[in-house]
N, C-alpha and C positions, 0 to 999 in steps of 0.2 A: 325662305318661305317653305312651308311644309308641302309634302306631296299630296296629290289628289288621286284617288283610285276610283275610276268610273267604270262600273261593270254594266254593260248593256244586257238587259234581260230580253228585250224585244225591240226591234226597230223596223219601221217601214217608212214610206214617203210621208204618211200622215200622222203616224203614232209612234212614240218611243217611250220606253220604260227603262229606267236606269237605277242602280243602287250606287250612290255616290258617298265616298268617305273622304272627309277633309281632315287632315292631320293637324296636330298642334303647330302653331305659328303661321298657318295659312289664313289668308283673307281674300275676299273677292271685292275688287274696286267697283265703284258705281259704273254701271253699263246698261245698255239696251241690247237685246238679242235681235239682230236683223234677220228678216225673212224676205224671200223674193216675192212671195204673194200670199194672200190669205190672212187669216187671223191666227195668232199663236197664243195658246193657253198652256199654262204650266201649273200642275198640282204637285206641290212638294209636301211630303209628310216626314217630319223629323223623327227618326227612330231613336237616335241617341243624341242628347244635347251635350255640348262640352261643359266642363266644370266651370270655366271662366271664359267669357267672350263668345265669339261665333254667333252674334246676333244678326238675324236677317232683317233687312229693311227694304221697303218698296214704296215708291211714290203713291201708288194706289193699289189696294187689294180688292179683289172681288170677295174673297173670304179670308179671314184670319181667325182661326180657332185656337185659343190658348197659346199663341206663339209657337205652335207645333204643326199646324196644317194650314197651308197657304195655297190659295188659288189666285193667280194673277196673270196679267198680260205682259210677258217679258219683252215683247216687241214694241210696246208703247210706253212703258214706264221704267225709269231707272230703278235698279235694285242692286243690293250689295250685301256682303257679310263681313262683320267686323273681325278683327284678328282673333284667332283662337289662342287664348293665353294658356289654357290648361285643358287637356283631354282631347277628344276628337268629336266631330259632328258627322253623323251618318243620316242620310235621307234617301227616301224612295221618291224618285222624280218621274212624273208622268207628263208627257208633253203631247199636245195635239195641235196640228196645223191644218185648219179648215178654210 
């Protein structure tokens, strides 16, 4: 499996902002992100799409714009990324736990 580089831009108890790079051969299995309390929202903006693969799926989106901008509840709905067959996937991830 390819490496993931997760660069924290800002992080607090309520808000986090990360630049995440998924390398070729990486994939994310279906999962839900547990939180101890509150509602967890994530806004992911795909900056660079892989050439082949790396498709994000979620049981339920709040917003899905052009398969590049996603707002969803990772604490409630399963989400995953298919295997990146060629290239890399880079995204800006903004998370809020309220």
